[in-house]
C-alpha positions as CSV (number, residue, x, y, z in Angstrom):
1,M,198.3,200.4,82.6
2,L,200.0,202.0,80.4
3,S,198.7,205.3,79.2
4,P,200.2,207.8,76.9
5,I,201.5,209.2,79.0
6,V,202.8,207.3,81.3
7,V,204.7,205.7,78.4
8,K,206.1,209.1,78.1
9,I,207.2,209.5,81.5
10,M,208.7,205.8,81.3
11,K,210.3,207.1,77.8
12,M,212.9,209.5,80.5
13,L,214.3,206.3,82.3
14,P,217.9,205.0,80.9
15,E,217.4,202.4,78.6
16,S,217.6,200.1,80.2
17,L,215.1,200.1,83.3
18,L,213.2,200.6,80.2
19,V,212.9,197.5,78.9
20,K,213.3,195.7,81.4
21,F,209.5,197.2,82.9
22,T,208.9,197.4,78.8
23,K,208.6,193.6,79.2
24,I,207.5,191.9,82.4
25,A,204.3,194.3,81.7
26,V,203.5,192.4,78.4
27,N,204.4,189.1,79.5
28,R,202.0,190.0,82.6
29,Y,199.6,191.0,80.1
30,L,199.4,188.5,77.2
31,K,199.4,185.9,80.3
32,K,196.6,188.0,81.7
33,Y,194.6,187.5,78.9
34,G,195.9,184.7,76.4
35,S,195.5,181.9,76.1
36,F,198.1,180.4,73.4
37,D,196.8,177.3,71.0
38,V,200.1,176.4,69.7
39,Q,200.4,173.9,66.5
40,G,203.0,172.9,64.4
41,L,206.3,174.3,65.4
42,E,208.5,170.5,64.7
43,N,208.1,172.3,61.0
44,I,211.0,174.8,62.2
45,E,213.3,172.5,62.8
46,K,213.0,170.6,58.4
47,V,215.2,173.4,57.8
48,K,218.6,174.2,58.8
49,G,219.9,177.7,59.0
50,A,218.9,180.7,58.6
51,K,215.0,181.1,58.1
52,I,212.4,184.3,56.9
53,F,209.5,183.3,59.2
54,I,205.9,185.5,57.1
55,S,202.7,186.3,58.5
56,N,199.4,187.6,58.7
57,H,198.9,190.7,60.6
58,L,196.0,191.0,62.4
59,S,197.1,194.0,65.8
60,N,200.1,194.7,67.5
61,A,200.0,191.8,69.0
62,D,201.3,190.0,66.5
63,G,204.3,190.6,67.0
64,L,204.7,190.2,70.4
65,V,203.4,187.0,70.9
66,I,206.2,185.7,67.7
67,D,208.4,186.9,69.3
68,M,207.4,185.2,73.2
69,L,207.5,181.9,70.8
70,L,210.6,181.9,68.3
71,R,212.7,184.3,71.5
72,K,214.1,181.8,72.9
73,K,215.3,178.8,70.4
74,Y,215.5,181.7,66.5
75,D,215.8,185.2,68.7
76,P,214.2,186.3,65.9
77,T,215.0,190.5,64.3
78,F,211.5,191.8,62.6
79,I,210.5,193.7,60.3
80,A,209.2,196.7,61.2
81,G,208.0,200.2,59.0
82,A,209.7,203.3,60.5
83,K,206.9,204.6,61.0
84,L,205.3,203.4,64.1
85,S,208.5,204.8,66.2
86,D,206.7,208.2,65.7
87,D,203.4,206.2,67.8
88,P,204.9,205.8,72.1
89,V,203.1,203.4,72.9
90,T,203.9,201.6,69.9
91,N,207.5,202.3,70.0
92,L,208.0,200.4,73.3
93,G,206.7,197.2,71.3
94,T,209.4,198.2,69.3
95,R,212.0,198.3,72.4
96,L,210.8,194.5,73.7
97,V,212.6,193.5,69.9
98,K,215.0,193.0,67.5
99,N,213.9,194.7,64.5
100,I,214.8,196.4,61.1
101,Q,213.4,199.5,60.1
102,I,212.3,199.6,56.7
103,K,210.8,203.1,54.9
104,P,206.7,202.3,54.4
105,N,206.4,201.9,50.3
106,T,209.8,203.1,49.7
107,A,213.4,201.0,47.7
108,D,215.0,201.4,51.4
109,K,218.6,200.1,49.6
110,D,220.1,200.3,53.1
111,A,217.2,198.5,55.2
112,I,217.1,196.2,52.9
113,T,221.4,195.3,52.0
114,N,220.6,194.7,56.2
115,M,218.1,192.2,56.2
116,V,220.4,190.6,53.3
117,K,222.9,190.2,56.1
118,L,220.8,189.5,59.2
119,I,219.4,186.6,57.1
120,K,223.4,185.3,55.1
121,S,224.7,186.0,58.7
122,G,223.2,183.4,60.1
123,Q,220.6,184.6,61.9
124,N,216.9,184.6,61.2
125,M,213.6,187.2,60.1
126,V,210.0,188.0,60.9
127,M,208.0,189.4,58.2
128,F,204.6,190.9,57.8
129,P,204.3,190.7,53.9
130,E,200.8,192.0,54.1
131,G,203.3,195.8,55.7
132,T,199.8,196.8,57.6
133,R,197.5,195.4,59.6
134,S,194.6,193.9,58.5
135,R,192.1,197.1,60.2
136,G,189.8,193.7,60.1
137,K,190.4,189.7,60.0
138,S,190.3,188.9,56.8
139,M,193.9,189.3,54.7
140,I,194.7,191.9,52.9
141,E,197.4,191.6,49.6
142,A,200.7,191.1,50.3
143,K,204.1,193.5,49.0
144,K,206.5,192.3,47.4
145,G,209.2,192.9,49.0
146,I,208.9,189.1,51.4
147,L,210.2,187.9,47.0
148,L,213.3,190.1,46.6
149,I,214.0,189.3,49.9
150,S,213.9,185.6,49.7
151,R,215.7,185.9,46.5
152,L,218.8,187.2,47.7
153,T,219.0,185.0,50.2
154,K,217.9,181.5,48.9
155,A,216.8,181.1,52.6
156,P,213.5,178.9,53.0
157,I,210.1,180.4,54.3
158,V,207.6,179.6,57.4
159,P,204.4,180.7,57.1
160,I,203.6,181.3,60.6
161,A,199.2,181.9,61.2
162,L,197.7,183.4,64.1
163,W,194.2,184.2,64.5
164,G,192.6,185.9,68.5
165,T,194.9,188.4,68.8
166,E,192.7,190.8,66.6
167,K,190.9,189.6,70.0
168,L,194.0,189.8,72.3
169,L,194.5,193.5,71.1
170,P,191.6,195.1,69.7
171,I,193.7,197.5,66.8
172,N,189.9,199.6,67.3
173,E,190.5,200.8,69.9
174,G,194.0,202.2,70.0
175,G,197.1,199.2,70.6
176,T,197.7,201.0,73.2
177,M,199.2,198.3,77.0
178,A,196.4,199.5,78.8
179,D,194.2,197.2,81.6
180,E,190.9,198.3,79.7
181,T,192.5,197.4,75.8
182,W,193.8,193.9,76.2
183,K,190.4,191.6,75.9
184,H,190.9,188.2,77.1
185,A,191.4,186.0,73.6
186,D,192.5,182.7,72.4
187,V,195.0,183.2,70.4
188,H,195.6,180.5,67.5
189,V,199.4,180.0,66.2
190,R,200.0,177.6,63.2
191,I,203.4,176.9,62.2
192,G,203.6,175.5,58.7
193,E,205.9,173.3,56.1
194,P,208.6,175.1,55.6
195,I,208.6,176.9,51.2
196,T,211.3,178.0,48.8
197,L,210.0,180.2,46.0
198,P,208.9,178.8,42.7
199,V,211.2,178.4,40.0
200,R,210.1,181.2,36.3
201,S,210.3,178.3,32.6
202,A,212.4,180.5,30.2
203,D,208.9,181.2,28.2
204,E,207.3,182.4,31.8
205,D,204.9,185.9,31.5
206,K,207.2,187.9,34.4
207,K,203.8,189.4,35.8
208,E,202.5,186.8,35.8
209,F,204.8,184.5,37.4
210,E,205.1,187.8,40.1
211,K,201.7,186.9,40.9
212,K,202.2,183.3,41.1
213,S,204.4,183.3,43.3
214,M,203.3,185.6,45.8
215,D,200.5,183.9,45.4
216,Y,201.7,180.8,46.6
217,V,203.8,182.5,49.1
218,M,200.6,183.4,50.2
219,K,198.6,180.6,50.2
220,S,200.7,179.0,52.8
221,I,199.5,181.4,55.1
222,A,196.3,181.4,54.2
223,N,195.9,177.5,54.2
224,L,196.6,177.7,58.0
225,L,193.7,180.1,58.9
226,P,189.7,179.2,59.1
227,E,188.5,181.0,55.7
228,E,186.9,183.3,57.2
229,Y,190.3,184.8,58.0
230,R,192.0,184.8,54.0
231,G,190.5,187.5,53.1
232,V,191.9,187.8,49.5
233,Y,193.2,184.6,50.0
234,T,189.9,182.7,49.9
235,N,190.4,180.3,47.3
236,S,193.7,179.1,48.6
237,K,192.9,175.9,49.1
238,E,193.0,174.6,45.3
């Protein structure tokens, strides 16, 4: 079991041994506790070049599950809130995946520059537009960062919908990688058709256009989810 105390001891190990040990532990937990139902992987191949993967966010397990599915073929870099590194257990999770850290709720110009450079170099990126876990299974209002990055890079967006990860690694139990925290769960992953942002018409109000664009992006995820997971996007099917 990986309690916070054990994690602190592990962090004293050389980086290479730490990552190796943690990967083994996480893979063990995923295989032991998760039953995975994945559909739509073929949709990723419908666009060439760098892609921006976006997903709803239910649990600390989300990034681990997405990385497990995409790592071999797409080797994505995740966008993670810098505050995550303050937690000793969650910090280990960020070491398992390639990531760019961004300061939450700020115009982090350095992080934005790194994201743009990453995509323009042909690499793939994963973002959770809600900016944080939803603290339940319902989607919450998303941040507008996805619009900025998409416009700056012109990269297609590939929506991913997850459910069941909140049962695999429940958030209300601390999100640690310990046996008493992980639960047996059926995890469902749906990958949708790639999308690109709408184009603003000359007479369209900027504020209304931003809302329309944000809704369009988030509905591409919501439409892949069971209705009880759509939250603020419950009426997404029009």
